[in-house]
Every structure is written in structure tokens, then in C-alpha cells.
N, C-alpha and C positions, 0 to 999 in steps of 0.2 A: 681479692680484686681480679678482674678477667684475666683468664690465661694464666692463672697461677698453677694450674694443674697440667703442667705442660706433660708430665709424666703419662697422662692419660690420653693425650691427644694421638692420632694416628702415625706411623712413621711408613715412611717408602721401603717397600722390600729391596734387599741386597740385589737380587736377580735384575732389578731396574739398571742398576749401574753397570752389571755384567753386560746385558744386552746394549746399552748405549755406546759400551766402550768397543763392541763387536761392530756396531753400526758405525761409527767413526772411524774404524779401518776399512778404508775401502779396497783393501787388498783381500779380506778375509772370503773365503767362499762360502756360497751360500751353506755348504755342510756345518761350516763352523757357527754361523748364526742360528741353523735349525738346532744343534746340538745345546746351544745354550737356553732357547726357547723349550726346549724339550725339559729341562730341568724344572720348570714350572708347570704343574697341570692345567692351571687356568689359562696360562699364555698357550700353552699347546691348543686347549679345545678351542680358544678364540681363533687363533691363525686357522685352525681347518674349518671353523664355522664361517667365518669371515670369507675364505678362498671358497667353500662350496656354497655361498648364499647367491640368492636370484640375483643380488645387487653387483656381482662381479659377472654373472653370467656363466660361469664355470660350473653349475649345478651337479654335485656329487661326483664330480671329476676327482678329487685329490684326498688320498687316505694318507698320505705321509707329510711331515711340516717341511722337509727339504722343498719338495715340489710346489708345495704352497708358498714357500719362501720366494723362490723363484719367480712364480706367477704374478705374486703380489707387487714386488721390487722393494728395494730397499727403503724407501720412500714413506711408502703405506706401510710396512713393518713397523717401523719407528712412531708414526702416528697412532698405529694399534697399540703397542707395547705402553707408550705414555699414556692413552686414556684407560686401557684396562689395569694397568698397575695404580692407577691415580683413583679410578673409580673403586676398585677393591680395596683400597686402603679403608674407605668408609662403608662399604658393605655390613660389615658386622658392628657397626654402632648403633646405638637404640635412634631410632628415629622418632620425631615428636608426632609425625602425621601433619604437620603445618606446612609442608613445603612441597611441591611436586617434583618427587627425585626424578623422575624420567625427564620432565620438562628442563628442570635445573641443568642435568648433563647435556641434554641436546642443545640448550644455549650456550655452555661453555665449549663444548666440539665445535660449535659454529663460530663462536669467537675465536677459537685456535686456528680455523680454517681461514677466517677472515684477515687475523693477523698475520698468518704466515703469508697470504695471497699480497696483502697490501706491504708488507716487508719485501716479498720478491720482486714486485714492480716498483717499488722504490729504493732498490738497494743501497744508492748512494747516499739516500737521507735517513735510510732507517737505524737505529741503534742496533738491532737485532740482524743475525741470520735467520734464515726461514725455520730452521728447527728451535732455535730459541725464541724465535716469535710464537712458533705453534704451542711451545709450554708454557710459555707467559699468557697467551690467549687462556690456554685449558685451564689455568690455576687462578685465573681473576676474580673468582668470585667464590674460591674456597673458603672464604673468611664465612661466608653464609652458612655453609653447612658446619662448620665449628660452631657458631651461634646457635643454630639450631638442634645439633645433636649433643652438644657437650655444654651449653648453656640455656637450657630451654627456658628458664625463667626470665633472663634478659631477653631471648627472643622473642617470648610472649610480651613483652612491654615493648619491645622496638615495633612488633605489628599492631598493637593497639594504638601506640602514638602517630605511626602512619598512617592508619586509618582515620583516626580524629582529626588530625590536621592536615590530611590529603596531601601529604609529604613525600619524598621518595625514601627509599629504604636508608640511603646513605645519611639524608638528613635526620631521620628517627634514630639512627643508630648513633650518630654524634651527640643527638640530644638527649640520648637515654643512657647509654654508658660512655661517653666522652671519646668514642672513635669509632670510625665506620669498618666496614666488612675488608675494606682494602687494607687498612691497618691490620686488623685481626689475621688475615691471610698471608700477609708479609711476615709477621711474627711465627706463623706456622712455617713457613717457609725457610726462614732463617733458622729453626729449630731442625730442619731437614737438612740444614747445612747446602742449600741451592745457592748458586752464583749470585753475587749481589745484582749482576746486571737483568737477572731475571724476575728478582725481587720488586725492584722498583717500580716496573710498572704497575704491578698489582697494588701495591702500595698506595699511588698516587692516582690511579684511575679517574677517580671521582673529586680528587682535589688539585687538578691540574695547575690551577693558579696558585696554590700554595708551594709546590714542587721546587727546587732550586735548579738552577740553569742545567744542571748536568742529568737531572732525569726528568725534566719536562717533555722531551722529545720521547721517552719511552712511554710515558704517561699519556700523552698525545696519541701514540700508535693504538694503545691498548684500548683508551677510551673511545676513539675512531671506530675501532672493530667491533666494540660494544655497543655503540649506537647503531652501526651499519646492521648488525645482526638483529637488533631489536627492531628494526624498521622492516626487515626482511621478515621477522614473525608476524609483522602487522599488515603485511601484504604491501609495504608501500616503499620497496625497493624495486623500483621500475627501471626500464633500461634508458636512463638518463643520467648525466654526468654528475657527480659529486663533489663540490668544492670543499678544499681542507687545505689550512693554511702550509702544509707540509706533503700530505698523503692525498692529494687529490686524485679522482678516477674520472675516466672519459666513458662513454657511452658502452664502449666495446668491453672495457674492462669492468664495468657495472654487470652486464650482460654475463660477464665469465663469473665473476664473482657470486653471481645469484645461484648459478649452477652449480657452485663449488659448495654453496651454502646448502642447497637440496641433497647435495652428495651426503656431506656432513651429517645431516639429519638422518639419513637412510642407513649410513654408517654406524650412527647411534643406537637406532632400532637394533640392530644386530648386535653390537656389544652389550647392550642391556636386556637382552633376551636370555 
């Protein structure tokens, strides 16, 4: 049955937890955070590449991690660490070629950005802190990668079903394997021992009406961020208010979110290069 080969699924590296512990301690100096980052060559390379990229306007200025950490700031470092290590966990897996890998991660990074933005602007309603919202948004579609890379036969059947019946991926997944990618991703996140609060947004974002009251607000936030990000990709996110039962956005907020999503795509281009 699906997901029986848990031992073959990717794991999150220990360095992620070490960096997160550094970030959560606001008293830690930049030199402490830089030292932790320098323990991982991939992270070191990405910090320097990001800091020196045209995206930040610092081109060629930084040769040391400590100065780059100071320039980027803790919030940006946190985004970069999460994205780099999650993306890196799947880089060595076999890729079937049936998925646009770059497009997938750009979307996930934009949903992460949208989730954080919405949570920040609705802090009294949101079930997440801004960092939690970012991670939950980043991982919301991780089940698709699991299916594509580790269960290619199932994924091929799902793609055939979706094309034949012109239905969504989630609908085709439930019809074909009995669960959608939200559930698949949630099971991987459970294997990673992530906080239950993070897992439920992923699990239910395509089954909001089926979620229980405790998890509905999590699924609503991630599902809303997902829809907004898709709208942006289609060029439909205009400077107009977007109503929502819990997380409505006014015109000014939508304009700010559009800029944030554009920045997320640019950041993704650097991270995926």
C-alpha cells in the first residue's frame, strides 16, 4: 500500500533544527548563527549567493557568511534556510520528468510567502505565527513530490485520470489511490516529527469541509494562500480587495501581497540556480 516504504522517503537534515534553534533565540549574535550555517556547505553557498545576487542589490559585496547574515536579516535567513533544506531533501531523488520541478518550488515558495503575509495581517485570527505559516505553506504540496518521485506508477495513473476526466489533481488522487497529496504530505511530515499544528494545514487544504473544527482554520489559511498564489500565476491577482470568511484582504494588502509573491519567485530563481 502507498507510503509503506517510509524508510526510502527523504529526511530533513539535523542542521535544520540547529539553525532553527539559533533563529528562535533572539539573543544570539550574527556570529553564532553564521557559525551554525557554515557547518553546512549548501547553506553557506546559498547565503552568499543570495546576499550577492542582483535580487538584493548587494552584488559582489559579501565574501563572509557573518556579514551576509547581518545584511539579509534573521527573517530572510529563516526563509532561506527552510527553503534550501527542504528543496535539498529532494534533489537526489529520482525525478520522473512528469513535473515542472522549478515551477513546483516557485509555487510552494509563493504559497509560503502568501501564508506568512496573510497570517501577519490577521494575527488575531490566524492559527499560526508567521514562521509557522511560512513552513506550512512551503510544505503544502510536498505530497506531490513524494508521489512523483517515489511512486511514479501511481502518479502516472493520477495524471491519466486528471486528463481523462478534466478534474483537479486532488480529485484524481482520491479516485486513484484513495487519498490526495495533502494527506500524503501530512504523512511525510509526521515521519519528520514536525509539529501537529504545521501538519494539519497541509493535510486538509483540499478537504476543508471534511476537516474538524480544530483544523478548519489551518486548512482555510493554507487553502486561501494556495488559491491566491494560483491567481497571481495566472495574472488575475489585481489591486482589488479579496473577500474571505476569515482572511479577507483589502486593495492595499493585495497590492503588497502581489509584490511579495513577485519577490518570492525571484528568490526561488536564486535558490534553484
